PAZA-587617 format. One record per residue (C-alpha): residue in three letters; x, z, y. Coordinates in steps of 0.05 Angstrom, whole numbers, plus 5000, padded with zeros to 4 digits. Layout:
BEGIN
[node "Ala"; [X; Z; Y]]
...
This chain:
BEGIN
[node "Met"; [4347; 6149; 1000]]
[node "Lys"; [4399; 6125; 0951]]
[node "Tyr"; [4403; 6061; 0912]]
[node "Lys"; [4361; 6046; 0851]]
[node "Leu"; [4385; 6008; 0790]]
[node "Phe"; [4341; 5962; 0750]]
[node "Lys"; [4350; 5907; 0698]]
[node "Val"; [4334; 5834; 0704]]
[node "Gly"; [4346; 5808; 0634]]
[node "Lys"; [4413; 5837; 0614]]
[node "Ile"; [4440; 5842; 0685]]
[node "Trp"; [4435; 5905; 0727]]
[node "His"; [4410; 5898; 0798]]
[node "Tyr"; [4405; 5949; 0855]]
[node "Arg"; [4362; 5960; 0914]]
[node "Phe"; [4364; 6009; 0973]]
[node "Gln"; [4340; 6015; 1044]]
[node "Val"; [4383; 6036; 1104]]
[node "Asp"; [4355; 6043; 1174]]
[node "Gly"; [4293; 6004; 1156]]
[node "Ser"; [4334; 5946; 1126]]
[node "Arg"; [4321; 5933; 1053]]
[node "Glu"; [4375; 5904; 1008]]
[node "Gln"; [4368; 5880; 0936]]
[node "Arg"; [4424; 5846; 0898]]
[node "Ser"; [4453; 5834; 0830]]
[node "Thr"; [4514; 5873; 0807]]
[node "Phe"; [4530; 5816; 0758]]
[node "Glu"; [4546; 5871; 0707]]
[node "Thr"; [4515; 5886; 0640]]
[node "Asp"; [4550; 5954; 0634]]
[node "Arg"; [4509; 6008; 0670]]
[node "Ser"; [4569; 6052; 0688]]
[node "Ile"; [4604; 5993; 0722]]
[node "Ala"; [4540; 5973; 0756]]
[node "Glu"; [4533; 6044; 0783]]
[node "Lys"; [4600; 6037; 0817]]
[node "Val"; [4582; 5970; 0847]]
[node "Ala"; [4516; 5996; 0873]]
[node "Ala"; [4546; 6060; 0900]]
[node "Arg"; [4599; 6021; 0938]]
[node "Ala"; [4547; 5973; 0967]]
[node "Phe"; [4505; 6032; 0990]]
[node "Arg"; [4565; 6066; 1023]]
[node "Glu"; [4586; 6003; 1060]]
[node "Ala"; [4515; 5990; 1083]]
[node "Thr"; [4509; 6062; 1108]]
[node "Leu"; [4575; 6058; 1145]]
[node "Trp"; [4558; 5991; 1175]]
[node "Ala"; [4491; 6018; 1200]]
[node "Arg"; [4525; 6078; 1230]]
[node "Asn"; [4589; 6047; 1260]]
[node "Gly"; [4581; 5972; 1253]]
[node "Arg"; [4640; 5966; 1205]]
[node "Lys"; [4658; 5962; 1132]]
[node "Ile"; [4703; 6009; 1092]]
[node "Pro"; [4774; 5987; 1106]]
[node "Thr"; [4830; 5978; 1057]]
[node "Met"; [4891; 6023; 1062]]
[node "Gln"; [4930; 5969; 1097]]
[node "Glu"; [4874; 5958; 1147]]
[node "Leu"; [4869; 6033; 1159]]
[node "Val"; [4944; 6038; 1173]]
[node "Ala"; [4940; 5980; 1222]]
[node "Glu"; [4882; 6014; 1257]]
[node "Trp"; [4920; 6080; 1261]]
[node "Leu"; [4981; 6045; 1290]]
[node "Ser"; [4939; 6010; 1343]]
[node "Thr"; [4902; 6074; 1362]]
[node "His"; [4963; 6118; 1366]]
[node "Lys"; [5015; 6071; 1396]]
[node "Ala"; [5007; 6102; 1465]]
[node "Thr"; [5001; 6174; 1443]]
[node "Ala"; [5045; 6186; 1381]]
[node "Ser"; [5120; 6198; 1388]]
[node "Gln"; [5163; 6137; 1375]]
[node "Ser"; [5194; 6167; 1312]]
[node "His"; [5126; 6185; 1283]]
[node "Trp"; [5097; 6117; 1299]]
[node "Arg"; [5157; 6081; 1268]]
[node "Gly"; [5151; 6125; 1206]]
[node "Ile"; [5078; 6105; 1195]]
[node "Asp"; [5095; 6032; 1208]]
[node "Ala"; [5151; 6034; 1156]]
[node "Phe"; [5104; 6068; 1107]]
[node "Cys"; [5055; 6010; 1114]]
[node "Arg"; [5107; 5955; 1108]]
[node "Leu"; [5149; 5984; 1052]]
[node "His"; [5116; 6040; 1013]]
[node "Leu"; [5043; 6027; 0995]]
[node "Tyr"; [5059; 6008; 0923]]
[node "Gly"; [4993; 5976; 0905]]
[node "Leu"; [4949; 6019; 0951]]
[node "Glu"; [4949; 5967; 1007]]
[node "Gly"; [4891; 5926; 0982]]
[node "Met"; [4847; 5983; 0957]]
[node "Pro"; [4786; 6004; 0998]]
[node "Ile"; [4802; 6075; 1019]]
[node "Asp"; [4742; 6105; 0985]]
[node "Glu"; [4768; 6077; 0918]]
[node "Ile"; [4837; 6107; 0923]]
[node "Thr"; [4836; 6154; 0863]]
[node "Thr"; [4881; 6210; 0843]]
[node "Thr"; [4910; 6166; 0788]]
[node "Ala"; [4925; 6110; 0838]]
[node "Val"; [4962; 6157; 0885]]
[node "Glu"; [5002; 6188; 0829]]
[node "Gln"; [5022; 6120; 0802]]
[node "Ala"; [5043; 6098; 0872]]
[node "Arg"; [5084; 6161; 0879]]
[node "Cys"; [5118; 6147; 0813]]
[node "Glu"; [5139; 6079; 0840]]
[node "Tyr"; [5165; 6112; 0903]]
[node "Leu"; [5205; 6162; 0863]]
[node "Lys"; [5244; 6107; 0829]]
[node "Asp"; [5285; 6097; 0892]]
[node "His"; [5273; 6161; 0931]]
[node "Ala"; [5284; 6236; 0925]]
[node "Pro"; [5227; 6284; 0908]]
[node "Thr"; [5231; 6315; 0978]]
[node "Ser"; [5220; 6246; 1008]]
[node "Ala"; [5162; 6235; 0959]]
[node "Asn"; [5128; 6297; 0987]]
[node "His"; [5134; 6268; 1057]]
[node "Trp"; [5105; 6203; 1030]]
[node "Leu"; [5045; 6241; 1002]]
[node "Lys"; [5037; 6277; 1069]]
[node "Thr"; [5032; 6209; 1103]]
[node "Val"; [4978; 6186; 1055]]
[node "Arg"; [4939; 6250; 1067]]
[node "Leu"; [4946; 6243; 1143]]
[node "Leu"; [4916; 6173; 1142]]
[node "Ile"; [4859; 6190; 1094]]
[node "Asn"; [4842; 6254; 1132]]
[node "Trp"; [4841; 6213; 1196]]
[node "Ala"; [4789; 6167; 1164]]
[node "Val"; [4748; 6229; 1143]]
[node "Arg"; [4749; 6256; 1215]]
[node "Arg"; [4725; 6189; 1240]]
[node "Lys"; [4669; 6192; 1188]]
[node "Ile"; [4691; 6127; 1155]]
[node "Ile"; [4689; 6163; 1088]]
[node "Pro"; [4656; 6231; 1075]]
[node "Thr"; [4714; 6265; 1039]]
[node "Ser"; [4784; 6250; 1012]]
[node "Pro"; [4776; 6211; 0947]]
[node "Phe"; [4838; 6241; 0913]]
[node "Val"; [4871; 6308; 0899]]
[node "Val"; [4946; 6305; 0889]]
[node "Leu"; [4991; 6365; 0894]]
[node "Val"; [5061; 6363; 0924]]
[node "Leu"; [5121; 6365; 0878]]
[node "Lys"; [5156; 6431; 0870]]
[node "Ile"; [5227; 6422; 0896]]
[node "Gln"; [5288; 6464; 0881]]
[node "Lys"; [5308; 6489; 0950]]
[node "Lys"; [5380; 6482; 0971]]
[node "Pro"; [5419; 6529; 1016]]
[node "Arg"; [5412; 6506; 1088]]
[node "Val"; [5468; 6510; 1137]]
[node "Val"; [5476; 6538; 1207]]
[node "Leu"; [5536; 6533; 1252]]
[node "Pro"; [5583; 6591; 1233]]
[node "Val"; [5594; 6636; 1293]]
[node "Pro"; [5670; 6642; 1282]]
[node "Leu"; [5675; 6566; 1285]]
[node "Ala"; [5630; 6556; 1345]]
[node "Gln"; [5683; 6550; 1399]]
[node "Ala"; [5729; 6505; 1358]]
[node "Trp"; [5669; 6463; 1337]]
[node "Met"; [5647; 6454; 1409]]
[node "Ala"; [5718; 6436; 1431]]
[node "Ala"; [5722; 6384; 1375]]
[node "Leu"; [5655; 6355; 1396]]
[node "Asp"; [5676; 6350; 1468]]
[node "Glu"; [5739; 6314; 1447]]
[node "Arg"; [5699; 6265; 1405]]
[node "Ala"; [5648; 6254; 1461]]
[node "Gly"; [5702; 6240; 1512]]
[node "Arg"; [5673; 6208; 1574]]
[node "Arg"; [5603; 6211; 1545]]
[node "Leu"; [5581; 6272; 1585]]
[node "Gly"; [5509; 6262; 1563]]
[node "Ile"; [5527; 6280; 1491]]
[node "Arg"; [5564; 6343; 1513]]
[node "Ile"; [5505; 6365; 1555]]
[node "Ala"; [5453; 6348; 1502]]
[node "Val"; [5488; 6390; 1449]]
[node "Arg"; [5492; 6450; 1496]]
[node "Leu"; [5418; 6443; 1512]]
[node "Met"; [5404; 6445; 1438]]
[node "Ile"; [5446; 6506; 1423]]
[node "Gly"; [5430; 6542; 1489]]
[node "Leu"; [5355; 6528; 1494]]
[node "Gly"; [5336; 6507; 1423]]
[node "Leu"; [5313; 6438; 1447]]
[node "Arg"; [5301; 6382; 1398]]
[node "Glu"; [5347; 6322; 1407]]
[node "Ala"; [5288; 6281; 1431]]
[node "Glu"; [5274; 6334; 1484]]
[node "Thr"; [5346; 6330; 1510]]
[node "His"; [5338; 6254; 1512]]
[node "Thr"; [5280; 6262; 1561]]
[node "Ala"; [5307; 6323; 1599]]
[node "Arg"; [5304; 6318; 1676]]
[node "Trp"; [5338; 6356; 1732]]
[node "Glu"; [5273; 6370; 1768]]
[node "Trp"; [5249; 6412; 1709]]
[node "Met"; [5306; 6461; 1720]]
[node "Asp"; [5288; 6521; 1764]]
[node "Trp"; [5356; 6544; 1789]]
[node "Asp"; [5327; 6604; 1826]]
[node "Arg"; [5290; 6632; 1766]]
[node "Arg"; [5343; 6606; 1719]]
[node "Thr"; [5293; 6573; 1674]]
[node "Tyr"; [5283; 6503; 1645]]
[node "Thr"; [5214; 6475; 1629]]
[node "Pro"; [5213; 6417; 1579]]
[node "Gly"; [5165; 6365; 1607]]
[node "Glu"; [5160; 6321; 1545]]
[node "Thr"; [5153; 6359; 1480]]
[node "Lys"; [5128; 6347; 1409]]
[node "Gly"; [5071; 6396; 1418]]
[node "Arg"; [5055; 6376; 1490]]
[node "Glu"; [5073; 6445; 1516]]
[node "Ala"; [5104; 6458; 1584]]
[node "Asp"; [5129; 6530; 1580]]
[node "Pro"; [5191; 6554; 1618]]
[node "Leu"; [5251; 6575; 1577]]
[node "Pro"; [5302; 6625; 1603]]
[node "Cys"; [5369; 6590; 1613]]
[node "Pro"; [5431; 6630; 1593]]
[node "Asn"; [5486; 6641; 1645]]
[node "Trp"; [5538; 6601; 1607]]
[node "Leu"; [5493; 6540; 1606]]
[node "Ile"; [5477; 6547; 1680]]
[node "Asp"; [5551; 6550; 1695]]
[node "Phe"; [5564; 6487; 1653]]
[node "Leu"; [5508; 6447; 1686]]
[node "Met"; [5519; 6469; 1757]]
[node "Pro"; [5576; 6419; 1774]]
[node "Tyr"; [5532; 6361; 1752]]
[node "Arg"; [5469; 6386; 1787]]
[node "Gln"; [5423; 6334; 1819]]
[node "Ala"; [5355; 6339; 1853]]
[node "Thr"; [5319; 6291; 1807]]
[node "Gly"; [5331; 6243; 1750]]
[node "Pro"; [5349; 6247; 1676]]
[node "Ile"; [5400; 6299; 1656]]
[node "Val"; [5427; 6261; 1595]]
[node "Thr"; [5448; 6189; 1605]]
[node "Lys"; [5504; 6142; 1584]]
[node "Pro"; [5564; 6134; 1631]]
[node "Thr"; [5529; 6071; 1654]]
[node "Gly"; [5467; 6110; 1673]]
[node "Gln"; [5426; 6079; 1616]]
[node "Pro"; [5388; 6124; 1567]]
[node "Tyr"; [5414; 6139; 1498]]
[node "Thr"; [5380; 6116; 1435]]
[node "Pro"; [5351; 6166; 1384]]
[node "Gly"; [5403; 6200; 1341]]
[node "Phe"; [5456; 6194; 1395]]
[node "Thr"; [5488; 6263; 1382]]
[node "Arg"; [5492; 6260; 1306]]
[node "His"; [5558; 6222; 1298]]
[node "Ala"; [5595; 6268; 1346]]
[node "Met"; [5569; 6329; 1309]]
[node "Leu"; [5590; 6302; 1242]]
[node "Cys"; [5660; 6289; 1269]]
[node "Ala"; [5663; 6360; 1296]]
[node "Asn"; [5641; 6387; 1228]]
[node "Lys"; [5698; 6350; 1195]]
[node "Ala"; [5749; 6370; 1247]]
[node "Val"; [5738; 6446; 1240]]
[node "Gly"; [5714; 6449; 1168]]
[node "Ala"; [5642; 6467; 1187]]
[node "Pro"; [5583; 6454; 1140]]
[node "His"; [5537; 6394; 1151]]
[node "Val"; [5510; 6414; 1220]]
[node "Thr"; [5460; 6364; 1247]]
[node "Pro"; [5417; 6366; 1310]]
[node "His"; [5360; 6398; 1271]]
[node "Arg"; [5406; 6449; 1240]]
[node "Leu"; [5433; 6466; 1308]]
[node "Arg"; [5363; 6484; 1329]]
[node "Ala"; [5358; 6528; 1267]]
[node "Thr"; [5424; 6560; 1288]]
[node "Tyr"; [5394; 6578; 1355]]
[node "Ala"; [5332; 6608; 1321]]
[node "Thr"; [5373; 6647; 1271]]
[node "Leu"; [5420; 6676; 1324]]
[node "Leu"; [5360; 6698; 1366]]
[node "Ser"; [5330; 6733; 1306]]
[node "Glu"; [5396; 6767; 1288]]
[node "Ser"; [5402; 6791; 1360]]
[node "Gly"; [5337; 6830; 1351]]
[node "Val"; [5288; 6781; 1383]]
[node "Pro"; [5219; 6790; 1350]]
[node "Val"; [5195; 6731; 1309]]
[node "Gln"; [5136; 6719; 1355]]
[node "Asn"; [5184; 6710; 1413]]
[node "Val"; [5228; 6664; 1373]]
[node "Gln"; [5165; 6625; 1357]]
[node "Lys"; [5150; 6619; 1431]]
[node "Ala"; [5221; 6597; 1446]]
[node "Leu"; [5217; 6542; 1394]]
[node "Arg"; [5147; 6523; 1416]]
[node "His"; [5118; 6527; 1346]]
[node "Lys"; [5043; 6531; 1334]]
[node "Ser"; [5051; 6576; 1274]]
[node "Ala"; [5098; 6634; 1259]]
[node "Leu"; [5105; 6606; 1188]]
[node "Thr"; [5139; 6545; 1217]]
[node "Thr"; [5187; 6590; 1255]]
[node "Met"; [5203; 6630; 1192]]
[node "Gly"; [5226; 6566; 1159]]
[node "Tyr"; [5279; 6559; 1213]]
[node "Leu"; [5308; 6629; 1204]]
[node "Glu"; [5365; 6636; 1155]]
[node "Ser"; [5371; 6706; 1125]]
[node "Ser"; [5431; 6749; 1144]]
[node "Met"; [5458; 6788; 1085]]
[node "Asp"; [5497; 6838; 1128]]
[node "Ser"; [5443; 6891; 1123]]
[node "Val"; [5438; 6878; 1048]]
[node "Ser"; [5513; 6887; 1041]]
[node "Arg"; [5511; 6954; 1078]]
[node "Gly"; [5453; 6976; 1034]]
[node "Gln"; [5492; 6957; 0971]]
[node "Glu"; [5550; 7001; 0993]]
[node "Arg"; [5503; 7060; 1005]]
[node "Ile"; [5472; 7050; 0936]]
[node "Gly"; [5541; 7049; 0905]]
[node "Glu"; [5559; 7114; 0939]]
[node "Lys"; [5495; 7148; 0915]]
[node "Leu"; [5507; 7124; 0844]]
[node "Gly"; [5578; 7150; 0845]]
[node "Phe"; [5612; 7082; 0847]]
[node "Gly"; [5640; 7091; 0917]]
[node "Leu"; [5710; 7112; 0937]]
[node "Arg"; [5736; 7183; 0928]]
[node "Gln"; [5801; 7219; 0942]]
[node "Ser"; [5855; 7219; 0888]]
[node "Gly"; [5903; 7277; 0878]]
[node "Asp"; [5952; 7251; 0930]]
[node "Gly"; [5896; 7240; 0980]]
[node "Ala"; [5893; 7164; 0972]]
[node "Pro"; [5824; 7133; 0962]]
[node "Val"; [5812; 7103; 0893]]
[node "Ala"; [5752; 7072; 0860]]
[node "Met"; [5710; 7118; 0816]]
[node "Asp"; [5721; 7075; 0755]]
[node "Ala"; [5796; 7065; 0767]]
[node "Pro"; [5841; 7092; 0711]]
[node "Gln"; [5877; 7157; 0727]]
C-alpha cells in the first residue's frame, strides 16, 4: 500500500500503513505537487525504518557510515580519499537526504568542483559519489540511484613509459639519488622487475620469496590475490646479498617502514638527470606491462601478471609500439613506387628525386 493524499480545508494531508502501523499527518502544503513529495518521502522513511530501524541518511551521514564500516578493510589511500571527499568536496550535497540527490544537484556540485580542479579529477569525484550511492542501494537504504550523470569526455594525453635506451642510466641516477636508502633501490627494482605497485613493495616480505622456484608471491595486494610471480634472474641476483629468512624487504636504514609515495622523489630526480619523461611509480608499472606485451606475452598473461580483474584494465596500461606500423609504412611505400631504386651509377635514390 502507498500513501493517500486528502484535503483538510486547503491543506493536503497524507495517510499510509506500514507493517500494521497507521500514520496520518499534515503536509502543511496547499500545492498538491509539493505535498506529493512530502508524502512520498514520509512513506519511504517509514518503510525503511520498519525494515531496518533507521531513517534515510544525508550524504554526510552516509559518508561517515562508509568510513566507519570500511576502516578495517579498505586500503589506507582509498579510505583517506573518501575522507577528504567528505571534508572538502561535497559542495552542498552534505545535508541532502540521499534519495533527494537529483541529477541537477550533482551537476551543480560538479561545476563547483571544476572551478578549482581539472576535468579528469572531476570524473574521479563523480566516481566517488556513485560509489557511495551504489553502496546505499546494495544495503537497501534506497531502491535505486536517484541521479544519472555522465562522466566528462576528456582529451587524452600521451602517456609515458621509461625509454629502454635510458633504462640503465636512469637506474644509475636513481641509485645515486637514493644513496644509503637501499629500500628505495629495492622497491624500484621490484616495480620494474615484477610489476608491483608501490604499496605492494612497501609491504613486501622476505618469506614470500621462494628462492628455489624463483618466484615471489605478494601477500598484501589491492585485489586480495596471492598468486606467485616469476622472478627474473637479474632481480634474484640483486636481492640475494640482502636475503633474510623473514621480515620486510623494504625499510628505511633505521629499520622503520617508509611512508606512501617514498619512491616518487628519487624517480623524478632520475628523470631530470637523464632527460627521461615524467616516469612515476604508476608509469613504471605501465612500462613493465608494455615491455611484456612487446616481448610477445599474450595480453591474458600480462593481465595475470598485473593481477587485474579485467583485460580492459590491462589494455589501459599497454602503450602501443609503432615499430610494426613503421615497417608496414615502408612496405606500402615500396608497393606504391615511392621506395628507393638504383640510379644509373648504382647509388640508391628516392623515386621522386630529380634526375
